[in-house]
N, C-alpha and C positions, 0 to 999 in steps of 0.2 A: 141783556144790557147789564153786565157785571159792573160793580162799583170798583173804583181804583183809588189807591193811596198815592199821593203825589209828594213833591219835594218838601212840603212844609210839615211832614210827619214829625211829631214830637216824641213818639214811642212811649207814651205813658200807659198804653194798654187798655184804655177805656173802651175803645172800639172792640177789642177782643172779648171783653166781658159782655158787651151789648149784643154781639152777634149770636143769633139763635141757632146757627148751624155750625159753629166752630170752624169758620173758614178763613180766619185771620191769624197769621203766624209770623214769627215765633211768638208764643204767648209768654207771659211773665213766669210761668211754671216750667218753661222749656229752657234747656241749657243755653241756646243761642241768644236769648232775649237781651241780656245785659250788653252784648257786644254788637247786636244787629244795627246796621246803619238806618234801617227803617223797617216798618211792618209791611206785610204783603197780603193782599186778598186773593184767594184762589178763585179764578174766573169760572171754573167748572162748578165749584160748590156754592158759589154766591147765588142767593135766591132773590136779590134785589129788594130786600125789605126796607132798606134805608136806615135801620137801627144804628148802624155805625156812623152815619152822617151826623145824627143828632148827638151822639156820644162824643164825637171828636172835639176836643177843646180848641183846636187851631184851624178848623175848616179845611182839613187836608184831603177829604174824601168826596168823590163825586162820581156819578154814573159815567161810563166811558163815552157816552154820546154828548156829554156837556163839558168835555175837556177843552181847554184852549190849545191851539196848535203846538205851543211850546211844551205842553204837558203830555202829548201823545206818546212819547217814549216810555212813559210810566205804565202804559197798558202792557207792553211786552215785559217790562221790568217786574211788574207784579206777577205775571204768569211764569216767568223764568225761575222763580223761587221754588216752584213745584215740579216734581218729576213728570215725565211723559207717562200718560195712563192708557193710551190707545183706546180712548172713548169710554173707559170705565169711570163711573161716578164714585168719588171717595165717600167714606162714611160721614154723614152730617146729622148726627142724631141728638147731640146735646150741647149745652153751653160749655164754654171753656171753664175749667175749675177756677173758682174765685177764692182768694185768700180771705177768709172771714175776718171781719173787724174784731179786734180783741174786746172781750166782754169785761167791763169794769165791775167788780164787786163792791158795792157801796160800803163805806165805813162810817161809824157814828160821828167822827170828828169833823165831817164836812166833805165837800166834793174833791175829787182828784184835781189838783191844780198844778199846771205845768208852765214853766217859763221856756219860751223858744227864743233863742238869740239868733237873729238873722231873719230876713223876710223874703228870701228868694224861693225858687221852686221847692227845694227840699223842706224848707220851713213851712211853706203853705200846704204842701201835701201832708206833712206830719200833723199840722193843725187840723186838717180835714179828717184825717184818720182818727184822731183823738175825739173830735166832736161828733163822731157817729154815735157816741154813747151819751145818754142823758146825764146832765148834771156836771159834766167835765168842764173845767175852766182853763182857758189857754191865754196866756199873755205873751204877745210877740214884741220883741225889742229890736229896734233897727236904728243904727247911728245916723242915717240920713232922714230928712223929713218926708221922703217918698219911699214906698216899699217896692218889692219884687226884684231886687238885685239885678242879676245879669239879663233878665227878660227886658227890663227897662233900659239898662245901660250897656248891655253886651251883645244883644241881637241887632244885626244890621238894620238900619231904618227901612230898607227896601224889602225886608222880610216881614211885612205887616201881618200876614196870616199867622206866622209863628208867635207874634206878640199877642194874638187873641187869647192865649192861655191866661192872660191877666183877667179876663172876664170870669173865668172859673175862680181865680184867687179872690176877686171882689166878692163873689158869692160866699166864699169861705169866710171872709172877714165880716160878713153880715150875720153869721150864725150866732145864735144865742150862746153866750159863754166865751166869745172871742173878744179880746181887747188889744188894741194897738198902742204901743209906746214908741212912737217915732221921734227921731232927733234925740235919741237917748243912746249913749254909748256905754256898753258894759265894759268895765275895766277903767272907765273914767268917771261916769256919773254913778255907777253902781258896781260893786264887786261881786265876784262869784259867790262869796260867802253870804252876802246880803240877799242875793236872789234865792239861795238855798233856804234862808230863814223864812221866806215868804211863799215857798212852793214845795210840793212833794218832790219834784224833779226839775232839773234844768237840762234842756236839750239844745246843743249848739249845732246850728246849720249855717255856718258862716262862710262856706265855700272855700275857694283857693284864690284869694284876692290879689296875689302878686304874680309876676312873671318869672319863669326860669330865665336866667340871664346868660347871654352868650359871652364867654370869657375869652375875648380876643382883643388884640391891640386896636385902639381907636374907638372902642365902644365908650360912649360918654362925650364924644365930639358933638358939637352942634350939627344937627341933621341926622343923628342916630337916635333910635328909640325902639319902642316895641309896638307890635300890631294891636295888642290889647289896649294900650294907652291911646292909640289912634282911634280905635272903635269907641272908647269912652268919650273922647273929644268930639267925634262925629255925633254921638248920641246925646251930648250935652250934660254929661256927668259933672256935677259942680266942682269936683276936685281936679278936673282936667280941662276946664274952659280956657285956662291960660297956657295950655301946652304950646310950645313953639313949633308950629307947623309951617314949613316953607314949601309951597308947591310951585316954586319958580323954575325948577329944572324940568328937563324933558323926560327923565327916567328916574324911577324909584325901584329899589330892590327890596324884596321881602324874603328873608331867610326862614325857611320852613314852609311846608305846603299842606297844612291842615285846613279845616273849614274857616278858621279865623283869618288865615292868610288869604284865602280866596275872597272872604268878605271885604277885606281892606282893598285888595286889587280891584274887585268889582266896583266898589264905591268910588275909588279914585279914577275909574275910567267910564263912569256912568254919566249920561247927559244930565247936567244940573237941573234942567227943566223937569226931568223925570223925578229926581230926588225932591224937588220942591213940592211934590204931592205926598210926601211922607212926613214922619216926625223928626227928620234930620234937624240938628240944632241950627239956629240962624247963623251963628258964627262960622260953622263948618260950611254951610251952603254958600255964604258970601266968599269964603276962600276958594271953594271948588269952582265957583263961577269965574274966578281970576286965574285958575290953575293953568299951567303950561305943560302939565304932564301928558306925554304921548304914549308912554309904555311903562308898564309895571312888570318887572321880572320876578317870578316866584321861583326861588331856587331851593332845591332839596339836596341833602347829602346822599341819599340813596337813589336807586333806580326807579323807573316808572311803576313797576309791580308793587313797590312799597309805598306808593303815594298815600299820604295820610288823609287827604280829603275824602269825603264820602261820594259814592256814585250819584245819589240824588243831587248833591251840590254841584258836581261836575256837569250833569245833564242840564241843570238850571242855568249854570254859567254859560255854557256853549250855546244855549238857545237865545241869549240876549246880547252876548259880547263877542268880539273878535278875539279868539284865543289861538295862539300859534306855537309852533315848535321850530327849533333850528334843525338843520339836516342831521347833525350829530345826535340830537335828542330823538328825532324820529327813528333813527336806526336803533336806539336803545329801546324804544317802545316796541318796534317790530321784533327785536331780539327777545324781549320778555314775553311777548304775545305768543311766539312760537313755542315757548317752553312752559307756559303757565297752564295749570290744570284746574285751579280753583275757579268756579263759575263767576263769582262776584268780581274777582280780580280781572278775569278775562273780559268781563263787561266794561270795566274801567279802561283797560288797554284798547279795546275796540273803539271806544269813544275817542281816546287820545290819538289813535291812528288816523282819525278823520280830520284832525285839526289842520289849520292852514299853515302856510310856509312863512317862517319869520323873515326870509329873504325878500318876500314880495313887498311892494310899497304899502304902507299902512294907510287905510282910508279913514280911520278914526282912532282915538285912543284905544290901545289894545293891551292884552295880557300875554306874556310869554312864559311858558312853563319850561324850567331848566332842571336838569338832573345830574346827579353824581358830582355835585359841587360842594366841597367842604370849606366854609369860611376860614380864612387865615388871618386877615387883618382888614380894618377899614382904612381907606386912603384919605389923605387930606391933612392939613395943618391947622388952619383956623376953623374949618368945618369939613364935613364929609364931601369927598369928591368921587368916591367910588368904593368898591370892595374887591379885594384880592382873594380868589379861591384857589385851592388845589383840586385837581380832578381826583375824586375819592379813590384812595388806594394807590395813587401814583404821586410822582413829584412834579407833574405837569401843572403849570400855573395859568390861571385864567383871570383876567381883569375885566370888570364891568364898571363903566363910568355911571355914576348916579349922584344926584343931589341930596338924596335921602336914603338911608338904609334902616329898615325896620326888622326886628327879629320876631318870629312867631314860633317858638319852640316849646310852648306849653305853659300851663299855669302852675302855681305853687302855693300851698297852704302856709300859713304862718302861725307861730306859737300863740296859744291863748293863755293869758295869765292864770295861774293856779291850776293848770291842767298839764298832764304829761304831754310830751311831743316827740315824735319820731322824726329826727332831722333828715334822715336819708329818704324816707317816703313822703315827708312833709305832711303827715296826718297826725291826728290824735290817736294814740294806740287804743284799740277797742276790740271787743268781742261781740260781733253782730250788733254793734251800736252801743253797747255798754262800755263806758270809758274804764280802762284798766286802773284798778286801785283807787277809784274815785267814786264811791257809792252815791247813787242818786243823780249821776251825771251821764249824759248820753250824747251821741253825735249822729248826724245824718248828712247825706250829700257828699260833696267833694272833700270836706274836712274829715270825713269818715273813711272814704274808699279811694281818695285821690281823684284828679280831674279826668274822669272817664265817663263815657256815656253821653246821653242827650238830655234835654229838659225832662222828658217823661220818665227817664230811667230813675229819677229821684223819687218817683211815686212808690215803686217797689222797695227802694232803699229805705225811704222814710217809714213805710209800713213795717218792715222788718224791725227797725228800731223801736217803733211804737209798741209792737208786740212784746218786745223785751221789757220795756218800761211798764206796761200794764201788768205783765206777769209778776214783776218785782213788787208793784203796788198791791196786787192781790195776795201775794205771799207774805206781806207785812214787812218787806225789806225797806220800804220808803217811809221815813218818819214824817209825821204830820208837821206842817209849818208851825213855827213857834211864834211868829208875828200874828197879831190879831187882824181879822178882816178889815179892810178899809185903810190899813196903814201903808200899803204899798204905794198907792197914788200920792199920798201926802209926802212920802219919802222922795219919790221921783220928782215931784214938782218942786220940792225944796232944793234938790240938787240941780234940776234942769227946768227952770221956769218956762223955757221955750219948748216944752213938750208938745208934740203934735199927736192928737188922737185920731180915731177913725173919721170923725166929722171933719177935722182939719184936713186930712188926706183927701176926703171927698171934695172939699172946697178947692184944693189945689187941682184935683183932677178936672172938676167942672171948668175952672178958669183956663186950664191949658186947652181943653177941647174948644171952648169959646174962642180963644185966641187963634186956634187953627182955622176957624171959619168953615166955609163950604169946601175948600180945596185940600185941606190937610186933616189927618186924624187928630192931631193936636200940635200946639206950638209950646214946647216945654220951657219951663223956667230953668235956667241954668245957674242961678245964684241963690244960695240958701236964704238970704234976707228976702228975696222976692217970693220964695216958697212960703216962708213964715208969714209974710204979709197976706198972701192968698189964704193961708190956713186960718188966719185971724178973722176972716169974713164968715166963717162957719157960725151958724146960730148957736147960742149958748144952750146947753142941755137943760131940759126941764127938771123940776125938783124930783119928779118920779124917776127920771133917767139917772140923776145923780145918786139917788138912794139905791137904785138897782146896781149901779156901778160899784157903790160902796159895799154892797152885799157880795158882789162877784169877787172883789179884791180882798 
């Protein structure tokens, strides 16, 4: 009864380190880890101890006998990662090598104190790595009243297992030495220089918050937008609650075919009664109940072999939704399958080859995958009425009628005040996390490496940065803070009286869960005033807690 990793794999590597027989690969020390779509358990080497199950932060691992029918393809997918062995058992003698936590050498001036800007996965993994050492202080700054970045606002609501990683982040936030400064925007309420005065180091983990924009005629018309904006609207991000979303047409086109594109297509074609059991925002659920959308076309510039979505996402999608191909696109799939040698790509193509026929009558809202279509312009005068493509590499024109066109061609980082910025790569220039020509400043996550990898990829990325930071501290490179302990909170509260601390966040969290009742994991607040009102119900800290906080700061 080997264990199996399923679609919700976050790739953070915790299971790899927990496995006593080193049967989960690729591991973070192996070349393919950073680009792997998921991790795989070797069914021959697995000894069914279950250590990986308890280590997985998103509940992605189960014995093969306890899988749901839609998860059964992952049995073969896990096994196919490993070569045929003709019955020979692979070596299973030791734990996978673990990158040791960096040892902080104490200094007489006080504990190592680090500011982390951002509160998404890279930020929380960095905080966790730092707090493995006694006495370290970590202050996390987030511009919204709620933490956890794209896990809260960017993961599709029907992927609740993926969102379970916030349970790990909640544990990190309760560690001694951790302090939340939520609803505080660095660059507005505090400058980089002011953070530097109160900390040994400042680590930016702000992600890539904007979209790459499609530069074609018609972008900007009502009915045009981006998939990431749509996901934020669906998730109840307070800055996107007023997004103009019109689901009154029968077809929507999504340009780009990564996982976010599939997320949008899947949500727009999911039964609203199913979504009503998730943390989808109330305004999105109401709109989806009135939706007239019958087809979402996911259009890609390149051919099927270059599909950007991951195999696990494709398997999950085809298990729950009607996904179809036109006759032309089916021929492209079969053409690529005949010539493809890469095992992973072949697996994708084999799944694509089984998809239904777009010419058949639709029995429910469906998703159509389309290939080799390069967007030329959006059609319409007062609002979008369709999109005109050229067949990639030719002059042939293809027109698809649609009432909404969303682009999903990637994320992009944006400049951070007082830090250098690489406009071409849209990252802060750095060497293994050290910001170039800016002593005491570090980066982790997408603002460091670009928008690549998965949630768990940020764990090894953050660990690398933290190792550089601690090495600089131990070598005496990082100057001691010049501000006295206790001054930081006074400064922040003077600049932003509506500061939300950890107790405030927990009050928001409790209120959302209570609002969800028995049927939903939570009912999110989507307006900042409502979040702040909920945060205000948190009990006031005791004198001892206030004194301890003052010592920490």
